[in-house]
N, C-alpha and C positions, 0 to 999 in steps of 0.2 A: 541446405535444408535449415529451417529455423527451429530454435528451441527456446524454452522459457526457463529462466533461472530466477529463483526466489531466494532472498536472504532476509533474516530477521535480526533486528538490532534493538538493544535495550535503550539507547539514547539517540536523540536527534543529532547530536554532534557526530557520533560514529556513522550514522546513515548519511549525513551531509558530506562528511569527508570521503566516504566511499563513492558517492555520486560525483563529487568534484573530481576525484581521480579518474573515474570512468570518462568524464567529459574531457579531461586533460589528455587522456590517451586516444581521444578521437572518436569515442562512441557518441552517438547522437541522442539529444534530448528526447526526440520522438520515440525512442525505444525504451525509455525509462518511466516506470510508474512507481508511485510511493503510496502506501496505504497506512492509515492510522485512524484512531478514534478522536484524537485531540487536534482540532482545527488550528489552534495557536501554534502547536509544535510543527505541523505541516506547513503553515504559513511561513515560519522562520526558515524551514528547509527550502521552501520555494524561493524566498528572498536571497538566501545565501548561495544557492546553486544556479539561479536563473531559470528554474523550471516554472511551468505555469502555476497559477494559484490553485489551492485545493478546491475540489467540488464535492458537493454532498448529494448530487443527483437531481433530476428533474422534479420539481414540486417541493424541493427542500430548501429553496432559496428565499430570501426576503424575510419580512417580519413573520409571516405565517409559518414559514419553514423553520425559523428559529423557535417559535412557540411549539410546533409539532415535535422538534427534537427534544425540547425540555420535557414536554408531557410524556413522550415515549420513554425517555430515560427514567422518569419518576415512576410511572405506572408499571412498566414491564421490566425494569432493571436492564434495559437494553441500551445500546448505543447506536448512533448512526455512523456509518463508515465514511470517512473523508478520503478522497483519492486525488493525487496529482498525476497527470499524464494520460496516455491512451486508454488505460484500463478504466478510467472514470466513466466512460460510456456504458460499460457493463456492470461495474461494481459500486460506483458512488451512490451513497444513500442507502445501501443495503443495511439492514438491521443486523447487529451482532449481539450475542448474548441472549437470544430468545429461541424458541422452538420453530421459528419460521424458516430457518436455514437459508435466509436470503444470500448471505455471503458464500456459504458452502456450495449452494447450487450454482452461483455465479462462477466460482472457482472450478467446479466440476466442468462447467461449460467451456472453460479455457483449457481443459485437459488435465487438471490436477486430480489425482485419485481422492476419493471421498475421505479416507482416513487422514491424508495429509491436509486436505481442506479444513477439516475439523480442528487439527492441530494449529493451523494458521489462525483460525478464528480465536482459539484460546490465547495465542500469543497477542493478538490485538486486544483482547479483553484485559490482558495484563499490561497494557500500555506500551507494548513493543511497537516498533515501526517495521513495515515490510517493504523491501525494494523488489520490484519485478522488472526483469530485463529481458527483452526479446533480442536474440542474437543469432548469428550463423553458428552452426555446430563447431566450425573450426576456431571460433573465438571463445568458446565456452570455458576452456581451461584458463585462459588469461583473465577473463572476467571473474571467474571463481576465485582466483588468486587475489585480485584486487578486493573483492568483497570480504574474503577471509582476513585480509591484512587489517581491516578496520573493525575488528572484534565482532564479527557476525556470530550470533548465538547459534544459528542453524542456516544451512544452505541446501 
């Protein structure tokens, strides 16, 4: 049976080291997603770990997407979520920091309780990085140990 493990990091270095160790232990890139509001930070994680490049969602790419991101951030004090990995399909481009609950609703759709989803949004607004890992239940304990080893703020 599959489970979802999420961990929060203050720095891209800690997140990248955790991902690198997961990959070194034989876990697959296709099971790892990374969420953050800073495209540059996620791009560096992508480069350092060999994961796919960050996505901001359909309609948020290209020149007009960059302009939309800037206008949204200035007018609503919101941010656009950047995502690496399989969670990009559901979460990339979600607005965080507004009353639209784009990210919260997306996380609830993945099975995260609403209260936890709201806490994850707050973490992202505070420039933290979140790693999401889909795994078999039997692997959960080992994955959690790796994630904790690299200074996870919360798992």
